[in-house]
C-alpha positions as CSV (number, residue, x, y, z in Angstrom):
1,M,173.8,57.1,120.6
2,D,173.6,61.1,120.2
3,I,170.1,62.6,121.3
4,L,168.8,65.4,119.2
5,E,168.2,68.1,121.1
6,K,165.0,69.9,120.6
7,D,165.9,72.9,118.6
8,R,167.8,70.9,116.4
9,F,165.3,68.7,116.0
10,V,162.6,71.5,115.5
11,E,165.0,73.2,112.5
12,V,165.7,70.0,110.9
13,M,161.8,69.2,110.5
14,T,161.4,73.1,109.4
15,V,163.7,72.2,106.9
16,I,161.9,69.2,106.1
17,A,158.5,70.3,105.8
18,E,159.3,73.6,104.0
19,A,161.3,71.1,101.2
20,V,157.7,69.1,101.2
21,Y,156.3,72.6,101.1
22,N,158.4,73.4,98.1
23,F,158.4,69.9,96.6
24,H,154.1,69.6,96.2
25,D,154.6,73.2,95.3
26,R,156.2,72.4,92.1
27,W,154.1,69.1,91.2
28,G,150.8,71.9,92.1
29,F,149.5,69.8,94.7
30,T,149.6,72.8,96.8
31,H,146.2,74.2,94.7
32,A,142.8,74.6,95.2
33,E,142.4,73.1,91.6
34,A,144.4,70.2,92.5
35,Y,141.7,68.8,94.6
36,K,138.7,70.2,93.4
37,D,135.3,68.3,94.2
38,Q,137.3,65.7,96.4
39,S,136.8,64.7,100.0
40,D,139.7,64.8,102.0
41,Q,138.8,61.4,102.2
42,A,139.4,59.7,98.9
43,L,142.7,62.1,98.9
44,A,143.6,59.8,101.6
45,K,142.9,56.9,100.2
46,E,144.8,58.3,96.6
47,R,147.8,57.9,98.9
48,I,147.7,54.4,100.4
49,P,149.3,53.2,97.4
50,I,152.1,55.9,97.9
51,I,152.0,55.5,102.0
52,K,152.4,51.3,101.5
53,E,155.2,51.3,99.0
54,E,157.4,53.2,101.0
55,V,156.6,50.9,104.1
56,K,157.3,48.6,102.1
57,E,160.5,49.5,101.4
58,W,161.7,51.0,104.6
59,Q,161.2,47.6,105.8
60,A,163.5,46.0,103.5
61,A,165.9,48.7,104.3
62,I,166.1,47.8,107.8
63,K,166.7,43.8,106.9
64,N,169.1,45.1,104.0
65,F,170.9,47.6,106.9
66,R,174.5,46.0,107.3
67,K,174.5,45.7,103.3
68,D,173.7,49.1,102.3
69,P,172.9,51.3,105.4
70,A,172.4,54.5,103.5
71,N,169.8,52.8,102.0
72,F,168.1,52.8,105.2
73,D,168.5,56.2,105.7
74,E,167.1,57.3,101.9
75,E,164.6,54.5,103.1
76,T,164.1,56.3,106.7
77,G,164.2,60.0,105.1
78,D,161.9,58.9,102.4
79,L,158.7,57.4,104.6
80,L,159.5,60.7,107.1
81,W,158.3,62.8,103.3
82,V,155.8,60.8,102.2
83,T,153.5,61.0,106.0
84,M,154.4,64.4,105.7
85,G,153.1,64.9,102.6
86,N,149.4,63.8,104.7
87,L,148.8,67.2,105.8
88,M,149.7,68.4,102.3
89,A,146.7,66.0,100.5
90,V,144.3,67.3,102.9
91,A,142.1,69.8,101.0
92,T,141.2,72.8,103.7
93,S,143.2,74.7,106.2
94,D,140.1,73.3,108.7
95,A,140.5,70.1,108.6
96,R,144.5,70.7,108.9
97,D,143.8,72.3,111.8
98,R,142.1,70.2,113.8
99,I,144.1,67.1,112.6
100,V,147.4,69.0,114.1
101,K,145.5,70.2,116.7
102,L,143.6,66.6,117.7
103,V,147.4,65.2,117.2
104,V,149.2,67.6,119.6
105,D,146.7,67.4,121.9
106,K,146.3,64.0,122.5
107,N,149.6,63.0,122.7
108,E,150.4,66.1,124.6
109,S,147.6,63.7,127.4
110,K,149.9,61.0,127.2
111,N,151.0,60.8,130.8
112,I,153.3,58.0,133.2
113,E,150.3,58.0,135.0
114,N,148.2,56.7,132.6
115,Y,150.2,54.9,130.0
116,A,153.7,53.0,129.6
117,I,155.1,51.2,126.9
118,R,154.0,47.5,125.8
119,K,157.4,45.8,125.8
120,D,156.2,43.5,122.9
121,T,154.8,46.1,120.7
122,G,157.8,49.1,121.7
123,K,154.5,50.6,121.6
124,L,152.9,53.3,123.7
125,I,149.2,52.6,125.6
126,S,146.9,53.2,128.0
127,I,147.1,51.4,131.3
128,H,143.5,51.7,131.5
129,K,142.7,49.9,128.5
130,P,143.0,46.2,129.0
131,E,142.2,45.0,125.4
132,K,145.6,46.4,124.2
133,W,147.1,44.1,126.3
134,E,146.0,41.3,125.2
135,G,149.5,38.8,124.6
136,A,151.5,41.2,127.1
137,R,148.7,40.1,130.0
138,K,152.0,39.9,132.8
139,Q,153.5,43.3,131.9
140,L,149.9,45.1,132.4
141,V,149.7,43.4,135.6
142,E,153.2,44.8,136.5
143,E,152.4,48.8,135.1
144,W,149.6,48.4,137.3
145,A,150.9,47.4,140.3
146,D,154.1,49.6,140.0
147,R,151.5,52.8,140.0
148,G,149.7,51.1,143.3
149,L,147.3,49.0,142.1
150,T,145.8,46.2,141.8
151,L,144.4,45.2,138.1
152,E,141.4,42.9,139.0
153,E,140.7,39.5,136.6
154,S,137.4,38.9,134.5
């Protein structure tokens, strides 16, 4: 597997972000009139069908990868495109800044001492939230033991 270096990753994301912005600008979605009198929640709700459709197409592309690997690439890109567009659909710069800060701060605070990747889901979750480990209790006990802790049975 070819690891994407940080500088190249940032460059790629910048190219995509600029293209997403230009797309939204071309269709008039970067102008205040496009969002007039709509809350961020209402705008997000409008995007649910778009996101669901892209996720569905991406899932189909995963299933059909051997037959059509190029479609997997296209659908991966489309999903990224639509999710990045969500930030464009937030009506105010204050709200966009708040969202960016929230997601960056939240994810940068996750550390090896307090989080682990749940093997059955691949999701990074807190080892201090046993409810999130339902169905993977054995792994949670092992994660605690690796950290020199003992998970109390309740």
